[in-house]
C-alpha positions in Angstrom: 19.4 -7.1 15.6 17.2 -7.3 12.5 15.4 -4.4 11.1 11.6 -4.2 11.5 9.7 -4.7 8.4 6.3 -6.0 7.2 4.8 -7.2 4.0 1.3 -6.0 3.2 -1.0 -7.8 0.9 -3.1 -5.1 -0.8 -5.9 -5.1 -3.3 -6.0 -1.8 -5.3 -9.1 -0.3 -7.0 -7.9 2.5 -9.3 -10.1 5.3 -10.8 -11.9 5.9 -7.5 -13.4 9.2 -6.3 -11.1 9.2 -3.2 -7.8 7.6 -2.1 -8.6 5.7 1.0 -8.5 2.3 2.8 -11.9 0.8 2.2 -11.8 -2.4 4.2 -10.8 -5.9 3.2 -11.1 -7.9 0.0 -10.1 -11.5 -0.5 -7.9 -11.5 2.6 -6.1 -8.3 1.6 -6.3 -4.7 2.6 -8.5 -2.9 0.0 -7.2 0.6 -1.0 -9.0 2.8 -3.5 -6.9 5.3 -5.4 -7.9 8.2 -7.6 -5.3 7.6 -10.2 -5.8 5.4 -13.3 -3.9 2.2 -13.7 -1.9 3.5 -16.7 1.8 4.4 -16.7 2.2 3.3 -13.1 0.2 6.2 -11.7 -1.9 4.0 -9.4 1.2 2.3 -8.0 2.9 5.7 -7.3 -0.3 7.0 -5.6 -0.6 3.8 -3.6 3.0 4.1 -2.3 2.6 7.8 -1.5 -0.7 7.2 0.3 0.8 4.4 2.4 3.8 6.4 3.3 1.7 9.3 4.6 -0.9 7.0 6.3 1.8 5.0 8.1 4.1 8.0 8.9 7.2 6.6 7.1 9.4 8.0 4.4 8.6 7.0 0.8 12.0 5.4 0.6 10.9 2.9 3.2 8.1 1.5 1.0 8.6 -0.8 -2.0 6.3 -2.6 -4.3 7.6 -6.1 -4.4 5.0 -7.8 -6.6 1.9 -7.0 -8.6 3.1 -4.1 -10.6 0.5 -4.7 -13.3 -2.1 -6.4 -11.1 -4.7 -5.2 -8.6 -3.3 -7.7 -6.1 0.0 -6.3 -4.8 2.6 -7.0 -2.1 4.2 -4.0 -0.5 7.3 -4.1 1.8 7.4 -1.5 4.6 10.6 -1.1 6.5 10.7 0.3 10.0 7.3 -0.9 11.2 5.9 -4.1 12.7 2.6 -5.7 11.7 0.9 -4.3 14.8 2.1 -0.7 14.1 0.8 -1.0 10.5 -2.5 -2.3 11.6 -3.0 0.4 14.2 -2.1 3.2 11.7 -4.3 1.9 8.9 
């Protein structure tokens, strides 16, 4: 049996007043994060926020592309697309 996993296409807006899901942008989930985009701070905050919002361990979430871009792909192990959608 294969392990459940999903790939989320995310658009990140750094330097926001709150960290939150703020809808959709260009076919991706738009997430605002408080952290600046320097030294990977926004990426770390994004992954921590997703882990908490989705109720999974941080070790289950990996940034697979877009490290230095606002458009990112995030792999989440242990959930299906439907479970992610209902939790976000």
